[in-house]
C-alpha positions as CSV (number, residue, x, y, z in Angstrom):
1,M,9.3,-24.4,38.7
2,I,8.3,-21.4,36.5
3,K,4.7,-20.2,36.3
4,V,3.9,-19.1,32.8
5,K,0.8,-17.0,32.0
6,L,-0.5,-17.3,28.4
7,P,-2.4,-14.7,26.5
8,D,-5.7,-16.4,27.2
9,G,-5.0,-16.1,30.9
10,S,-4.3,-19.8,31.5
11,I,-1.2,-20.8,33.6
12,L,1.4,-23.4,32.7
13,E,4.0,-24.8,35.1
14,M,7.4,-25.3,33.4
15,E,10.6,-26.8,34.7
16,S,13.4,-24.4,35.7
17,G,15.5,-23.5,32.7
18,S,12.7,-23.9,30.2
19,S,12.5,-21.7,27.2
20,A,9.6,-20.1,25.2
21,L,10.1,-22.9,22.7
22,D,9.4,-25.5,25.4
23,V,6.2,-23.6,26.2
24,A,5.2,-23.7,22.6
25,K,5.9,-27.5,22.4
26,K,3.7,-28.0,25.5
27,I,0.9,-26.1,23.9
28,S,1.0,-27.9,20.6
29,S,3.6,-29.4,18.1
30,G,2.1,-27.2,15.4
31,L,2.7,-24.0,17.3
32,A,6.2,-25.1,18.1
33,K,6.8,-25.7,14.4
34,E,5.6,-22.3,13.3
35,A,7.0,-20.3,16.3
36,V,9.6,-17.7,15.4
37,V,10.1,-15.6,18.5
38,A,8.5,-14.9,21.9
39,V,7.4,-11.9,23.8
40,V,8.2,-12.4,27.5
41,N,7.0,-10.0,30.1
42,G,6.4,-7.5,27.2
43,E,9.9,-7.9,25.8
44,P,11.0,-9.6,22.6
45,Y,12.8,-12.9,23.5
46,D,14.7,-15.6,21.7
47,L,12.7,-18.9,21.6
48,T,15.7,-20.8,23.0
49,R,16.6,-18.3,25.7
50,P,15.8,-19.6,29.2
51,L,12.8,-17.9,30.8
52,P,13.5,-15.5,33.7
53,E,13.0,-17.1,37.1
54,S,12.0,-14.2,39.4
55,G,9.5,-16.2,41.5
56,E,6.6,-14.3,39.9
57,T,4.4,-15.4,37.0
58,V,6.1,-14.9,33.6
59,S,3.9,-13.8,30.7
60,V,4.7,-15.5,27.4
61,E,3.3,-14.9,23.9
62,I,4.5,-17.1,21.1
63,K,4.8,-15.2,17.8
64,K,4.7,-16.7,14.3
65,F,5.9,-15.2,11.0
66,D,2.4,-13.7,10.5
67,D,2.9,-11.5,13.5
68,R,4.9,-8.3,13.2
69,E,7.4,-9.4,15.8
70,G,7.8,-12.7,14.0
71,R,8.5,-11.0,10.7
72,E,11.0,-8.6,12.1
73,T,12.9,-11.4,13.9
74,F,12.9,-13.5,10.7
75,W,14.2,-10.7,8.6
76,H,16.7,-9.4,11.1
77,S,18.1,-13.0,11.4
78,T,18.4,-13.2,7.6
79,A,20.3,-9.9,7.7
80,H,22.9,-11.5,10.0
81,I,23.2,-14.5,7.6
82,M,23.8,-12.1,4.7
83,A,26.4,-10.2,6.7
84,H,28.1,-13.5,7.4
85,A,28.2,-14.4,3.7
86,V,29.6,-10.9,2.8
87,K,32.4,-11.2,5.4
88,D,33.2,-14.7,4.1
89,L,33.5,-13.5,0.5
90,F,34.9,-10.0,1.2
91,P,36.9,-10.3,4.4
92,D,38.1,-6.6,4.3
93,V,34.6,-5.3,4.4
94,K,33.5,-3.5,7.6
95,V,29.9,-4.0,8.7
96,A,27.6,-1.2,10.0
97,I,24.0,-2.0,10.9
98,G,21.4,-4.4,9.5
99,P,17.8,-3.9,10.7
100,A,14.5,-5.4,9.6
101,I,12.4,-2.9,7.6
102,D,8.7,-2.8,6.5
103,E,9.2,-5.7,4.2
104,G,12.6,-7.4,4.4
105,F,15.9,-6.1,5.7
106,Y,19.1,-4.4,4.7
107,Y,22.7,-4.3,5.9
108,D,25.1,-1.5,5.4
109,F,28.7,-2.2,4.5
110,D,31.9,-0.2,4.1
111,K,33.6,-1.6,1.0
112,E,36.0,0.3,-1.3
113,E,34.8,-1.2,-4.5
114,P,31.0,-1.2,-5.4
115,F,29.0,-4.3,-5.1
116,T,27.8,-5.6,-8.4
117,P,24.8,-7.7,-9.4
118,D,27.2,-10.7,-9.8
119,D,28.3,-10.1,-6.2
120,L,24.7,-10.5,-5.1
121,V,24.5,-13.9,-6.9
122,K,27.7,-15.0,-5.0
123,I,26.3,-13.7,-1.7
124,E,23.0,-15.5,-2.2
125,K,24.9,-18.8,-3.0
126,R,27.0,-18.5,0.2
127,M,23.9,-17.7,2.2
128,A,22.3,-20.9,1.0
129,E,25.3,-22.8,2.2
130,L,25.0,-21.2,5.7
131,V,21.3,-21.9,5.8
132,K,22.0,-25.6,4.9
133,E,24.5,-25.8,7.8
134,N,21.6,-25.0,10.2
135,L,23.8,-22.8,12.4
136,P,22.5,-21.8,15.8
137,F,22.1,-18.2,16.8
138,V,23.8,-17.9,20.2
139,R,23.3,-14.9,22.5
140,K,26.0,-13.8,24.9
141,E,25.9,-11.0,27.4
142,I,29.2,-9.3,28.2
143,S,30.4,-6.0,29.6
144,R,30.7,-3.0,27.3
145,K,34.4,-3.0,27.9
146,E,34.8,-6.6,26.8
147,A,32.7,-5.9,23.7
148,Y,34.8,-2.9,22.8
149,T,38.0,-5.0,23.1
150,F,36.5,-7.7,20.9
151,F,35.4,-5.4,18.1
152,A,38.6,-3.4,18.3
153,G,40.5,-6.6,17.6
154,Q,38.2,-7.3,14.6
155,G,38.8,-3.8,13.2
156,E,35.0,-3.2,13.2
157,S,35.1,0.6,13.7
158,Y,31.4,1.1,13.2
159,K,30.6,-1.3,16.1
160,L,33.1,0.7,18.3
161,E,31.2,3.9,17.5
162,L,27.9,2.3,18.5
163,L,29.5,1.1,21.7
164,E,30.8,4.5,22.6
165,A,27.2,5.7,22.9
166,I,26.5,3.0,25.6
167,P,27.3,3.8,29.3
168,E,30.5,2.1,30.4
169,D,28.9,0.0,33.2
170,E,26.2,-1.3,30.9
171,T,25.9,-4.9,29.8
172,V,25.6,-5.5,26.0
173,S,24.6,-8.6,24.0
174,L,26.4,-10.3,21.1
175,Y,24.9,-12.8,18.7
176,T,27.0,-15.4,17.1
177,V,26.0,-17.4,14.0
178,G,28.7,-19.6,12.5
179,D,31.9,-17.4,12.4
180,F,29.9,-14.1,12.4
181,V,29.6,-12.1,15.6
182,D,27.5,-9.0,15.8
183,L,26.6,-6.4,18.5
184,C,22.8,-6.8,18.7
185,R,19.9,-6.6,21.1
186,G,18.1,-9.5,19.3
187,P,16.0,-11.5,19.3
188,H,16.9,-14.0,16.6
189,L,15.7,-17.3,15.2
190,P,16.9,-20.5,16.9
191,S,19.0,-21.4,13.8
192,S,19.8,-20.4,10.2
193,G,18.1,-23.5,8.9
194,L,14.7,-21.9,9.4
195,I,15.5,-19.4,6.7
196,K,14.3,-21.4,3.7
197,H,13.5,-18.9,1.0
198,F,15.3,-15.5,0.4
199,K,16.3,-13.1,-2.2
200,L,18.7,-10.1,-2.4
201,V,16.8,-7.5,-4.3
202,S,18.9,-4.3,-4.7
203,I,22.0,-2.3,-3.9
204,A,21.9,1.3,-2.8
205,G,24.1,4.0,-1.3
206,A,23.7,5.2,2.3
207,Y,25.5,7.4,4.7
208,W,26.6,6.2,8.1
209,R,23.8,7.2,10.5
210,G,22.0,9.0,7.6
211,D,24.4,11.9,7.7
212,E,25.9,12.9,4.4
213,R,28.9,14.3,6.3
214,N,29.8,10.7,7.2
215,K,31.3,7.9,5.2
216,A,29.3,6.7,2.2
217,L,28.3,3.1,2.6
218,Q,26.8,0.4,0.4
219,R,23.4,-1.0,1.4
220,I,22.2,-4.4,0.3
221,Y,18.4,-5.0,0.5
222,G,16.9,-8.4,0.8
223,V,13.8,-10.3,1.8
224,S,13.1,-13.8,3.2
225,Y,10.1,-16.0,3.9
226,P,9.4,-19.4,5.5
227,K,7.5,-20.6,2.4
228,K,8.4,-20.6,-1.3
229,S,4.9,-19.4,-2.3
230,M,5.4,-16.3,-0.1
231,L,8.6,-15.4,-1.8
232,E,7.1,-15.9,-5.2
233,D,4.2,-13.7,-4.2
234,Y,6.7,-11.0,-3.1
235,I,8.5,-11.1,-6.4
236,E,5.3,-10.7,-8.4
237,R,4.3,-7.8,-6.1
238,R,7.7,-6.2,-6.6
239,K,7.3,-6.4,-10.4
240,E,3.9,-4.8,-10.1
241,A,5.2,-2.2,-7.7
242,Q,7.8,-1.2,-10.3
243,K,5.1,-0.6,-12.8
244,R,3.2,1.5,-10.2
245,D,6.1,3.6,-9.2
246,H,4.7,7.1,-8.8
247,R,7.8,8.6,-10.3
248,K,7.4,6.5,-13.5
249,L,3.6,7.1,-13.7
250,G,4.0,10.7,-12.8
251,K,6.1,11.2,-15.9
252,E,3.9,9.1,-18.1
253,L,0.7,10.8,-17.1
254,D,2.3,14.2,-16.8
255,L,1.3,14.8,-13.2
256,F,4.3,16.5,-11.6
257,I,8.0,17.3,-12.2
258,I,11.0,18.1,-10.0
259,D,13.4,20.3,-11.9
260,N,17.0,20.7,-10.7
261,E,17.1,24.4,-11.7
262,V,14.2,25.0,-9.3
263,G,15.8,22.8,-6.7
264,P,15.8,19.2,-5.5
265,G,12.8,18.2,-3.4
266,L,10.7,21.1,-4.7
267,V,7.6,19.9,-6.6
268,L,6.0,21.5,-9.7
269,W,2.4,20.4,-10.2
270,T,1.5,20.2,-13.8
271,P,-2.1,20.9,-15.0
272,N,-3.0,17.2,-14.7
273,G,-1.6,16.8,-11.2
274,A,-3.0,20.1,-10.2
275,A,-6.5,19.1,-11.3
276,I,-6.3,16.1,-9.0
277,R,-4.9,18.2,-6.2
278,E,-7.7,20.7,-6.6
279,V,-10.3,17.9,-6.2
280,I,-8.5,16.6,-3.1
281,E,-8.4,20.1,-1.6
282,D,-12.0,20.9,-2.4
283,F,-13.1,17.7,-0.8
284,W,-10.9,18.3,2.2
285,R,-12.3,21.7,2.8
286,K,-15.9,20.7,2.4
287,E,-15.5,17.7,4.8
288,H,-13.6,19.8,7.4
289,R,-16.4,22.4,7.5
290,K,-18.9,19.6,7.9
291,N,-16.8,18.2,10.8
292,G,-16.8,21.5,12.8
293,Y,-13.4,22.9,11.7
294,H,-12.7,26.5,10.8
295,L,-10.0,27.2,8.2
296,V,-7.1,29.5,8.9
297,F,-4.2,30.8,6.7
298,T,-0.7,31.6,7.9
299,P,2.4,33.1,6.3
300,H,5.3,31.1,5.0
301,L,7.9,32.7,7.3
302,G,8.2,34.1,10.7
303,R,10.7,36.1,12.9
304,D,13.3,34.2,14.8
305,T,11.7,35.1,18.1
306,L,8.7,32.9,17.2
307,W,11.0,30.0,16.6
308,Q,13.0,30.7,19.8
309,T,9.8,30.5,21.8
310,S,8.6,27.3,20.1
311,G,12.0,25.7,20.7
312,H,12.6,25.0,17.0
313,L,15.9,27.0,16.9
314,A,17.2,25.1,19.9
315,F,16.2,21.6,18.8
316,Y,15.2,21.6,15.1
317,Q,17.4,24.2,13.4
318,E,19.4,21.6,11.4
319,N,16.2,20.8,9.5
320,M,15.3,24.5,8.9
321,Y,16.5,26.6,6.0
322,A,19.1,29.3,6.7
323,P,17.6,32.6,7.9
324,M,17.1,35.7,5.8
325,E,17.7,39.2,7.3
326,I,15.0,41.9,6.7
327,D,15.0,45.2,8.5
328,E,17.8,43.9,10.8
329,Q,15.6,41.1,11.9
330,R,16.1,37.4,11.1
331,Y,13.3,35.5,9.5
332,F,13.0,31.7,8.9
333,I,10.9,29.9,6.4
334,K,8.5,27.8,8.5
335,P,9.1,24.1,9.0
336,M,5.7,23.7,10.8
337,N,2.4,25.5,11.1
338,C,1.8,25.0,14.9
339,P,3.3,28.2,16.3
340,F,1.2,30.3,13.9
341,H,-2.0,28.6,15.0
342,I,-1.1,29.3,18.6
343,K,-0.5,33.0,17.9
344,I,-4.1,33.1,16.4
345,Y,-5.3,31.5,19.7
346,Q,-3.5,34.2,21.7
347,R,-5.2,37.1,20.0
348,K,-7.9,36.9,22.7
349,R,-8.7,35.2,26.0
350,Y,-10.9,32.2,25.4
351,S,-13.5,30.9,27.9
352,Y,-14.1,27.3,28.8
353,R,-17.5,27.7,27.0
354,E,-15.8,28.4,23.7
355,L,-13.8,25.2,23.7
356,P,-13.1,23.0,21.7
357,L,-11.6,24.9,18.9
358,R,-10.8,23.1,15.7
359,W,-8.6,25.0,13.2
360,A,-7.3,23.6,10.0
361,E,-5.0,24.7,7.3
362,L,-3.5,23.4,4.1
363,G,-0.2,24.9,5.1
364,T,3.0,24.6,3.0
365,V,6.2,24.1,5.0
366,Y,9.8,23.7,4.1
367,R,12.3,21.4,5.8
368,Y,15.9,20.7,4.8
369,E,16.2,17.1,3.9
370,R,19.6,15.7,2.9
371,S,19.9,15.1,-0.9
372,G,20.6,11.4,-0.3
373,V,17.2,10.8,1.2
374,L,15.0,12.7,-1.4
375,G,12.8,10.5,-3.5
376,G,10.0,11.5,-5.8
377,L,7.0,12.8,-3.8
378,L,7.7,10.6,-0.8
379,R,10.6,12.7,0.6
380,V,10.6,16.4,-0.4
381,R,11.8,19.7,0.9
382,G,8.6,21.7,0.4
383,F,5.3,20.2,1.1
384,T,1.7,21.0,2.0
385,Q,0.4,19.5,5.2
386,D,-3.3,19.0,5.9
387,D,-2.7,20.4,9.3
388,A,-5.1,21.1,12.1
389,H,-5.0,21.7,15.8
390,I,-7.8,20.9,18.3
391,I,-7.6,23.0,21.5
392,C,-9.9,21.6,24.2
393,R,-10.5,21.1,27.9
394,A,-9.5,17.9,29.7
395,D,-13.1,16.7,29.9
396,Q,-13.4,17.0,26.1
397,V,-10.3,15.1,25.1
398,E,-11.8,11.6,24.9
399,A,-14.7,12.7,22.6
400,E,-12.4,14.8,20.4
401,I,-10.0,12.0,19.9
402,L,-12.8,9.6,18.9
403,R,-14.2,12.2,16.6
404,V,-10.9,12.9,14.8
405,L,-10.1,9.1,14.5
406,K,-13.5,8.6,12.9
407,F,-12.8,11.5,10.6
408,S,-9.4,10.1,9.6
409,I,-10.8,6.7,8.7
410,Y,-13.7,8.3,6.7
411,M,-11.3,10.5,4.7
412,L,-8.9,7.6,3.9
413,K,-11.8,5.3,2.9
414,S,-13.1,8.0,0.6
415,F,-9.9,7.7,-1.4
416,G,-10.2,3.9,-1.7
417,F,-8.2,2.7,1.3
418,E,-9.9,0.0,3.4
419,D,-7.2,-1.8,5.4
420,F,-5.8,0.1,8.4
421,H,-3.3,-0.6,11.2
422,I,-2.6,1.8,14.0
423,Y,0.6,2.3,16.0
424,L,0.2,3.9,19.5
425,S,3.4,5.5,20.9
426,T,3.4,6.0,24.6
427,K,5.3,8.1,27.2
428,P,9.1,7.7,27.1
429,A,10.8,6.6,30.3
430,E,12.9,9.7,30.6
431,K,12.8,13.3,29.3
432,F,9.2,14.2,28.8
433,V,7.1,17.3,29.4
434,G,3.7,17.4,31.1
435,D,2.6,15.6,34.2
436,E,1.7,11.9,34.6
437,Q,-2.0,12.7,34.8
438,M,-1.9,14.5,31.4
439,W,-0.1,11.6,29.8
440,E,-2.5,9.0,31.3
441,L,-5.6,10.9,30.1
442,A,-4.1,11.4,26.6
443,Q,-2.9,7.8,26.2
444,N,-6.2,6.3,27.5
445,S,-8.2,8.5,25.1
446,L,-6.2,7.3,22.2
447,K,-6.5,3.7,23.2
448,K,-10.3,3.9,23.8
449,A,-10.9,5.6,20.4
450,I,-8.9,2.8,18.6
451,E,-10.7,0.1,20.4
452,A,-14.1,1.8,19.8
453,E,-13.4,1.7,16.1
454,G,-12.3,-1.9,16.2
455,I,-9.0,-1.3,14.3
456,A,-6.0,-3.5,14.9
457,Y,-3.1,-1.8,16.7
458,D,0.3,-2.2,18.2
459,I,1.6,-0.3,21.2
460,D,5.2,1.1,21.1
461,E,5.8,1.4,24.8
462,G,8.0,4.4,25.5
463,G,8.2,5.2,21.9
464,G,6.4,8.5,22.0
465,A,7.9,11.9,21.5
466,F,8.9,13.9,24.6
467,Y,6.0,16.3,24.1
468,G,3.1,13.8,24.0
469,P,1.7,10.4,22.9
470,K,0.4,9.8,19.4
471,I,-1.2,7.3,17.0
472,D,0.0,6.8,13.5
473,I,-2.5,5.3,11.0
474,K,-1.0,3.2,8.3
475,V,-3.0,2.0,5.2
476,K,-2.4,-1.0,3.0
477,D,-2.5,-0.3,-0.7
478,A,-3.6,-2.6,-3.5
479,L,-0.2,-4.5,-3.2
480,R,-0.6,-4.9,0.6
481,R,2.2,-2.4,1.3
482,E,1.9,-0.2,4.3
483,W,2.0,3.6,4.0
484,Q,2.2,6.0,6.9
485,L,-0.4,8.7,6.4
486,S,-2.5,10.0,9.3
487,T,-1.1,11.2,12.6
488,I,-2.9,12.2,15.8
489,Q,-0.4,13.7,18.2
490,F,-0.8,15.4,21.6
491,D,1.5,18.3,22.3
492,F,2.1,19.2,25.9
493,N,5.2,21.3,25.0
494,L,4.0,24.2,22.9
495,P,1.0,25.1,25.1
496,E,3.6,25.4,28.0
497,R,6.1,27.4,25.9
498,F,3.6,29.9,24.7
499,D,1.7,30.0,28.0
500,M,-1.7,29.0,26.4
501,V,-4.6,29.4,28.9
502,Y,-8.3,29.6,29.0
503,T,-10.6,31.0,31.6
504,A,-12.3,28.2,33.6
505,Q,-15.8,28.3,35.1
506,D,-14.4,29.5,38.5
507,G,-12.5,32.4,36.8
508,T,-9.1,30.8,37.1
509,F,-6.7,30.1,34.2
510,H,-6.2,26.6,33.0
511,R,-3.8,25.1,30.4
512,P,-5.8,23.6,27.4
513,Y,-4.9,20.3,25.8
514,M,-3.7,20.7,22.2
515,I,-4.0,17.9,19.7
516,H,-2.1,18.2,16.4
517,R,-3.4,16.1,13.6
518,A,-2.8,15.5,9.9
519,L,-5.3,13.2,8.2
520,L,-3.7,12.8,4.8
521,G,-0.2,13.7,6.0
522,S,1.3,15.8,3.3
523,L,-0.4,16.3,0.0
524,E,2.7,15.2,-1.8
525,R,3.2,12.0,0.0
526,F,-0.5,11.3,-0.1
527,F,-0.6,11.9,-3.9
528,A,2.3,9.4,-4.4
529,T,0.3,6.9,-2.4
530,L,-2.8,7.4,-4.5
531,I,-0.8,7.0,-7.7
532,E,0.7,3.7,-6.7
533,H,-2.5,2.4,-5.0
534,W,-4.6,3.1,-8.2
535,A,-1.7,2.4,-10.6
536,G,-2.6,5.7,-12.2
537,N,-6.1,4.4,-13.0
538,F,-7.8,7.0,-10.8
539,P,-11.5,6.7,-10.0
540,L,-13.7,9.0,-12.0
541,W,-14.1,11.6,-9.3
542,L,-10.3,12.0,-9.1
543,A,-9.2,11.6,-12.7
544,P,-7.5,14.7,-14.2
545,V,-9.5,14.1,-17.4
546,Q,-12.7,12.3,-16.8
547,V,-14.0,12.1,-20.3
548,I,-12.5,12.5,-23.8
549,V,-14.6,12.9,-26.9
550,L,-13.3,11.1,-30.0
551,P,-14.9,11.9,-33.4
552,V,-14.3,9.1,-35.9
553,S,-13.4,11.7,-38.6
554,D,-13.4,15.5,-39.1
555,K,-16.9,15.2,-40.5
556,H,-18.2,14.6,-37.0
557,N,-16.1,17.3,-35.2
558,E,-19.1,19.7,-34.9
559,Y,-21.2,17.0,-33.2
560,A,-18.3,16.1,-31.0
561,R,-17.9,19.7,-30.0
562,K,-21.5,19.9,-29.1
563,I,-21.1,16.9,-26.7
564,Y,-17.9,18.4,-25.3
565,D,-19.7,21.7,-24.6
566,E,-22.5,20.0,-22.8
567,L,-20.1,18.1,-20.5
568,F,-18.0,21.1,-19.9
569,E,-21.1,23.1,-18.9
570,R,-21.9,20.4,-16.4
571,D,-18.4,20.7,-14.8
572,F,-16.9,17.5,-16.2
573,R,-13.2,17.6,-16.8
574,V,-13.4,16.9,-20.5
575,E,-11.2,17.0,-23.6
576,I,-11.8,16.5,-27.3
577,D,-9.4,14.8,-29.7
578,D,-10.3,16.2,-33.1
579,S,-6.9,15.5,-34.6
580,D,-6.5,13.8,-38.0
581,E,-5.4,10.5,-36.5
582,R,-7.3,7.3,-37.0
583,I,-9.9,6.4,-34.4
584,G,-7.9,3.3,-33.3
585,Y,-4.9,5.5,-32.5
586,K,-7.1,8.0,-30.6
587,I,-8.5,5.1,-28.5
588,R,-5.0,3.7,-27.7
589,A,-3.8,7.2,-26.8
590,A,-6.7,7.7,-24.4
591,E,-6.1,4.2,-22.9
592,N,-2.5,5.1,-22.3
593,R,-3.5,8.3,-20.6
594,K,-5.8,6.2,-18.4
595,I,-8.8,8.4,-19.1
596,P,-11.9,6.7,-17.5
597,Y,-14.4,7.3,-20.3
598,M,-14.2,7.7,-24.1
599,I,-17.1,9.0,-26.1
600,I,-16.9,7.9,-29.7
601,V,-19.1,9.6,-32.3
602,G,-19.5,8.9,-36.0
603,A,-22.2,8.9,-38.6
604,K,-24.3,6.3,-36.7
605,E,-24.2,8.2,-33.4
606,E,-24.9,11.6,-35.0
607,E,-27.9,10.2,-36.9
608,A,-29.3,8.6,-33.8
609,N,-28.4,11.6,-31.6
610,N,-26.6,9.3,-29.1
611,I,-23.0,8.3,-28.2
612,S,-20.9,5.2,-28.1
613,V,-19.0,4.8,-24.8
614,R,-15.8,3.0,-23.9
615,K,-14.5,2.5,-20.4
616,H,-10.8,2.4,-19.6
617,L,-9.6,-1.2,-19.1
618,K,-13.1,-2.6,-19.9
619,G,-13.7,-1.6,-23.5
620,D,-17.0,-0.9,-25.3
621,I,-20.0,-0.6,-22.9
622,G,-22.5,0.3,-25.6
623,S,-24.6,3.1,-27.0
624,M,-26.6,5.5,-24.8
625,T,-28.0,9.0,-24.8
626,M,-26.2,11.9,-23.3
627,A,-28.7,12.1,-20.5
628,E,-28.1,8.4,-19.7
629,F,-24.3,8.9,-19.7
630,I,-24.5,12.0,-17.5
631,E,-26.8,10.2,-15.0
632,K,-24.5,7.2,-14.9
633,T,-21.2,9.1,-14.5
634,S,-22.7,11.7,-12.1
635,A,-23.7,8.8,-9.8
636,E,-20.3,7.3,-10.1
637,I,-18.6,10.5,-9.1
638,K,-20.9,11.0,-6.2
639,S,-20.3,7.5,-4.9
640,K,-16.5,7.9,-5.2
641,K,-16.2,4.2,-6.2
């Protein structure tokens, strides 16, 4: 018999050889019907795979499609079905990798001729046939040597390269569905018949292992769902997402440009985009001062000795720009701000009484990103981080983490985000710096802060960087897409490398804890997120032009100019359109520019000494005095709604 512990703490006794699906059936037929995958003793597990029989209690969680593990399994299984269909239709194609992603999946293929939209139709048709056959996903564990022999016989060179990175004495798993066999950790669905509704959405280029020095591959993206309504919802959201694409809206609203003569991945902020950035930065500085931070400024480059001490030249140089030589010394443009903040710390000896220190900077950094991965504002080569470092004692860590998490959520909510999910990455099993006590304190402080705020989170066991645990805060936008923004990261490495110390109460030197955090991430990525979340319809406090004054004819230009001057004096971002165009054209132009308020003035308004007001996307909201309009809009700006 196998003793199974369920998430609620109850114990089930199962027959030897039982699977997680048997457990689900014993709980309820409804759960068994919706089950996608299991988590057994903390590890993802096929529903049909026999449970381990160690003599101890086995913990089992049943996951549905609504759960992250369920979606990933559903999409990864669909990727295998797609690869099966591609191999059936194009036998000479070599397969690379096919993971689940944030929404859907992709698979990379090595094919001499490009895939076409017609090919996608054929692949979808073959996938439907494979789904109808209800083929089982079968797991098999074999030696690395056996796997190498098998894939060598198939001519699958990419699988051989993956196997070469695995120790010779290690066991690997293969998954078979129909005639398709793949090297894969799994888990997978019980059978292909569960994949009811799917769509292949696009074709893109990709380099093997993301390295442009490697072979160029073709990537097919797709998505799948257990219900037709969910696929239909995705298709509608995808259409809406295309309308909201920040690259498209950035051009239409004249917010930013990327010019090839300046350089790929280097952003030029136009007056409209710069106006929004100025508002973001002013708000950021004000709130940081209120939250106990002091601002610092650091240069854009530093000597190679700085980057040698930090370890960047040893471990990160491929992401740094080539050095420049000045006075027979090598200088590097900075990829990070951290070493500079540490040098500020080292200018004097700090006492335990002076901690914590909270230093923040809007610091522009430069990192070499391969041209193939650059995309609008989401992946650039020069960007400004809302960087900060908290330097504190061990007894201050818990309070500081809670404080910075609250601050992160406040900042994100101020820009209109309300739905958050947190991912906690913990100590890797091997190759980490810092002692166990430091990691335990840091991880516990992160976990306690998340739970105190009541935010949903997932733990990535062993997924942390070698230098410390972290939490990533993802927000959901208006289309329910997740965006990675805030990060709160412990760093045990740099304090050690730079020998950071403070004087303790007993006069001895102690190593401080250093917490690196970015609340908005980079201003470029955050701006892209804002554009797509608001579809360019920025709230009044953020809009580059808040009000435009539209005289009905040139007879009323003087009155319109008087209104413009009053708003300008009160720090509104205001424009006037006193062109010869008809008023209908002026209104349409203002709507297309997504300006929140239009003030329309003609003979009636001038005679009554008031204004007619239109609101973007709502239309006419009536006549009012200037005092009433200023009171209304000032309250709206203050509330940030």
